[in-house]
C-alpha positions in Angstrom: 37.3 -46.4 -62.4 35.9 -49.8 -61.7 39.2 -50.9 -60.1 39.0 -47.9 -57.7 35.4 -48.7 -56.7 36.4 -52.3 -56.1 39.4 -51.2 -54.0 37.2 -48.8 -52.0 34.6 -51.5 -51.4 37.3 -53.9 -50.2 38.7 -51.2 -47.8 35.2 -50.6 -46.4 34.7 -54.3 -46.0 38.0 -54.6 -44.1 37.1 -51.7 -41.8 33.7 -53.3 -41.1 35.1 -56.7 -40.2 38.3 -55.6 -38.3 37.6 -55.6 -34.6 38.1 -52.3 -32.8 40.3 -52.7 -29.6 40.2 -50.4 -26.7 43.8 -50.6 -25.5 43.3 -48.9 -22.1 40.3 -51.1 -21.2 42.2 -54.3 -22.4 45.2 -53.2 -20.2 42.9 -52.8 -17.1 41.3 -56.2 -17.8 44.7 -57.9 -18.1 45.9 -56.1 -14.9 42.8 -57.2 -12.9 42.9 -60.8 -14.2 46.6 -61.2 -13.5 46.1 -59.6 -10.2 43.4 -62.0 -9.2 45.6 -64.9 -10.2 48.5 -63.5 -8.1 46.2 -62.9 -5.1 45.0 -66.6 -5.3 48.7 -67.6 -5.5 49.6 -65.5 -2.5 46.7 -66.9 -0.5 47.8 -70.4 -1.2 51.4 -69.5 -0.3 50.4 -67.9 3.0 48.1 -70.8 3.8 50.9 -73.3 3.3 53.3 -71.2 5.4 50.7 -71.1 8.2 50.5 -74.9 7.9 54.2 -75.1 8.9 55.8 -75.5 5.5 58.9 -73.5 4.7 58.8 -70.8 2.0 60.3 -72.9 -0.8 57.9 -75.8 -0.3 55.0 -73.4 0.0 56.0 -71.8 -3.3 56.0 -75.2 -4.9 52.5 -76.0 -3.5 51.2 -72.6 -4.7 52.5 -73.2 -8.2 51.1 -76.7 -8.2 47.6 -75.6 -7.0 47.5 -72.8 -9.6 48.3 -75.2 -12.3 45.7 -77.7 -11.0 43.1 -74.9 -10.9 43.9 -73.8 -14.4 43.6 -77.3 -15.8 40.3 -78.0 -14.0 38.9 -74.7 -15.2 40.1 -75.5 -18.7 38.4 -78.8 -18.5 35.1 -77.1 -17.6 35.6 -74.6 -20.4 35.9 -71.7 -17.9 39.5 -70.7 -18.3 39.2 -69.9 -22.0 36.4 -67.4 -21.1 38.7 -65.9 -18.4 41.5 -65.7 -21.0 39.2 -64.1 -23.6 38.2 -61.4 -21.1 41.5 -60.9 -19.3 43.9 -61.4 -22.3 47.5 -61.5 -21.4 46.6 -61.3 -17.7 45.4 -64.8 -17.9 47.7 -66.2 -20.6 51.1 -65.0 -19.3 51.2 -66.5 -15.8 51.9 -70.2 -15.1 48.1 -70.8 -15.3 48.1 -69.7 -19.0 50.9 -72.2 -19.7 49.0 -75.0 -18.0 45.9 -74.0 -20.1 47.9 -74.2 -23.3 49.0 -77.8 -22.5 45.6 -79.0 -21.2 43.4 -77.4 -24.0 44.7 -79.4 -26.9 44.7 -82.6 -24.8 41.0 -82.1 -24.0 40.2 -81.1 -27.6 41.8 -84.0 -29.3 41.0 -86.8 -26.7 38.4 -88.2 -29.1 41.2 -89.2 -31.5 42.6 -91.6 -28.9 45.4 -91.7 -26.3 48.3 -91.8 -28.7 47.3 -90.0 -31.9 45.0 -87.6 -30.1 46.3 -86.6 -26.7 49.9 -87.8 -27.1 50.4 -86.0 -30.4 48.5 -82.8 -29.8 49.2 -82.1 -26.1 52.2 -80.0 -26.8 51.1 -78.2 -30.0 51.1 -74.8 -28.3 53.4 -75.3 -25.3 55.8 -77.7 -27.0 58.1 -75.1 -28.6 58.3 -73.2 -25.3 59.3 -76.4 -23.4 61.7 -77.4 -26.1 63.5 -74.0 -26.3 63.4 -73.6 -22.5 65.0 -77.0 -21.9 67.6 -76.5 -24.8 68.5 -73.0 -23.6 68.8 -74.3 -20.0 71.1 -77.1 -21.2 73.3 -74.6 -23.2 73.6 -72.2 -20.2 74.3 -75.1 -17.9 77.0 -76.4 -20.2 78.5 -72.9 -20.5 78.5 -72.6 -16.7 80.1 -76.0 -16.3 82.9 -75.1 -18.8 83.5 -71.7 -17.1 83.5 -73.4 -13.7 85.9 -76.1 -14.9 88.3 -73.5 -16.3 88.2 -71.6 -12.9 86.8 -68.5 -14.6 83.8 -68.5 -12.3 
């Protein structure tokens, strides 16, 4: 009997401590946050095109400015608050990737340039970069082999 009371007490404790998520509200927040990021990107893209740059160059500038804004907002501890509110809407776009690189660098800068920033900067984004580069290399090699064999 004592074991059952203990199990019930534990289950009540877990229910009390487990956060309750409102999925529809979280989806709306992610949609709004990602939408705002996209609107800012489109604004920069159109502004660059009006300045006389072609579409490819404008896209590069839009990405660069979004990354810069993300890193600056991370430095001022604003982007983590946006990500907490907007969830995946703030973490999935390129701005979330920039935040995942900048946040450890900012957090560990006290430990020095090499052991702090140098070692910790890619703790979150490192595997993404590694597997992205490795997969690109493999696909490029496969493409080169198929091209050399006149299959493509």
